[in-house]
C-alpha positions in Angstrom: 42.9 44.2 143.4 44.9 40.7 143.5 42.6 38.1 142.7 42.0 35.9 145.9 39.5 33.4 147.9 37.1 34.9 149.8 35.1 31.9 151.5 34.6 28.3 150.8 32.2 25.9 151.4 31.4 22.2 150.5 28.3 19.6 151.4 28.0 16.2 151.7 24.4 15.7 151.3 22.0 17.5 147.9 21.4 20.5 149.4 21.5 24.2 147.5 23.5 26.0 149.6 26.8 24.9 150.6 27.2 25.6 154.2 31.0 27.7 155.0 34.3 25.8 156.5 37.7 27.5 156.9 38.8 25.5 154.5 38.3 22.6 152.2 41.0 19.6 150.8 40.5 19.6 146.1 41.9 15.7 145.4 42.8 15.7 142.3 40.4 14.1 139.8 37.4 14.0 141.7 36.6 17.2 143.5 36.3 18.7 146.8 36.3 15.4 149.8 32.8 15.0 151.7 31.0 17.0 149.1 28.1 15.4 147.3 29.5 16.9 144.0 32.7 14.5 144.0 33.8 11.9 142.0 35.5 10.9 138.6 31.9 10.4 136.6 28.8 13.2 136.8 26.9 14.3 140.4 24.7 16.8 139.6 21.3 14.7 139.0 20.3 15.6 135.6 22.9 15.0 134.3 23.3 11.5 135.7 19.6 10.5 134.4 21.0 11.3 131.2 23.6 9.3 131.4 25.2 8.6 134.7 29.1 7.1 132.9 29.8 11.4 131.6 33.1 12.8 133.1 32.4 14.5 136.2 33.6 18.2 134.4 31.9 19.9 137.5 34.4 18.7 140.4 34.4 22.4 141.4 32.4 25.7 141.3 33.8 29.0 141.5 31.9 32.5 141.9 32.7 35.9 141.5 31.4 37.4 144.8 31.0 40.5 142.8 27.5 38.9 141.8 26.4 39.5 145.2 26.6 43.1 145.1 25.4 43.3 141.2 22.3 41.3 142.4 21.9 43.0 145.6 20.8 46.0 143.7 17.9 44.9 142.7 17.0 43.9 146.0 18.4 40.5 145.8 20.3 39.4 149.4 23.4 36.4 148.3 26.1 35.4 150.8 29.2 32.5 149.7 27.9 29.5 149.8 24.2 29.7 149.1 24.1 29.5 145.3 25.4 25.9 145.5 29.7 27.4 145.2 32.6 25.4 146.6 34.6 28.4 146.2 33.6 31.8 146.2 36.5 34.6 144.6 36.9 38.6 144.9 39.5 40.2 142.3 38.8 37.9 139.0 37.0 37.5 135.7 36.4 34.0 136.1 33.5 34.3 133.6 36.1 35.8 131.1 38.7 33.3 131.6 38.9 30.9 128.7 38.8 27.1 128.9 41.7 25.5 129.7 43.2 28.1 132.1 44.4 27.0 134.8 44.1 28.5 138.3 46.3 27.4 141.2 44.7 28.6 144.5 45.9 27.2 148.0 47.8 24.2 147.6 45.7 23.2 144.3 45.3 24.0 140.8 41.8 23.4 139.1 41.3 23.5 135.0 38.3 25.5 134.1 36.2 23.6 132.0 33.2 26.1 131.0 29.8 28.1 132.9 27.2 27.0 135.1 24.5 26.5 133.4 21.6 28.0 136.7 18.5 26.3 136.4 15.1 27.3 138.2 16.2 25.9 142.2 17.7 29.5 142.4 13.8 30.6 141.7 13.2 28.2 145.1 16.2 29.6 147.0 14.9 33.5 146.0 12.0 33.8 143.7 13.3 35.7 139.9 17.2 35.4 141.0 17.4 33.0 138.0 16.8 36.0 135.6 19.5 38.2 137.2 22.3 35.0 136.3 20.9 34.1 133.5 19.8 36.5 130.6 20.9 38.4 126.8 23.1 40.5 125.9 22.7 43.5 123.3 23.1 40.9 120.2 20.9 38.2 121.5 23.3 35.7 123.0 22.0 34.0 126.0 25.4 35.3 129.0 25.2 33.3 132.4 26.6 34.6 135.3 26.2 32.1 137.4 29.9 31.0 138.2 32.4 28.6 136.5 33.1 24.5 136.8 36.5 23.2 136.8 37.9 19.9 137.6 40.9 19.2 140.2 44.7 18.6 138.2 46.0 19.1 141.1 44.8 18.2 145.2 45.6 20.5 147.9 44.1 22.6 150.9 42.3 25.8 149.8 41.3 29.1 152.5 40.1 31.7 152.5 42.5 34.5 151.8 44.5 32.0 149.1 45.3 33.9 145.9 44.5 32.9 142.8 47.2 32.7 140.1 45.8 32.5 136.6 47.6 30.7 133.9 46.1 31.0 130.6 46.0 28.4 127.9 48.0 28.0 124.3 45.3 30.6 122.0 43.4 30.0 120.3 41.4 30.4 123.4 38.1 28.9 123.5 34.8 30.9 125.6 33.4 29.0 127.9 30.5 27.1 127.5 27.8 25.5 129.8 29.0 22.4 131.0 
C-alpha cells in the first residue's frame, strides 16, 4: 500500500481535538496556517511555561491511522483529528522513521523532529486510552505510539489523498526521541 494522507485537521483554539478540513496550508518555519500550535517558538502550554523562547519542534503533528484500529481492538473509538493531530496517514511506519527524515506531502516538505509525548489529556478524551498509546516493550523501554512531530521546511497545501514520499537522512540514523 502506498503511503498517503487520510485526513487533515487544524484548530485555531486550544482544544484537544481538531476538526477535519478539506485542506490545510503549511507555512515554512511556522506550521499549519491558523492552527493554535503554529509559530517559530513553542506553543504547547507546558513548554511555554518552561521556556517560551524554545524553538517550536512541534509545528505539525502526524499520526498513523493504523493506531486507531489497534486501540479499537481494546474497545476505544478514535477518528482522525480526535487526538489532536494535523495530518493522519496510512501506509507509512511513522514511528520507525529516523530524526531528520523529510516527508514530501502535497506541495509541502516536513522534517521529522521526534515523537509526540502523550499526556493525561488523552485519558480526559477516553479514560484508559493513555495506556494504549504509551507503554513498555519486552526490555522495559518506554514506547510512545501517539504519532510524530515535524517542522515545515517548504510550505504548501496538503489534502486527504496526497501521497507521502520519504527521504531518509544520511546515516548514521538517529532514532526518534520525544520532543
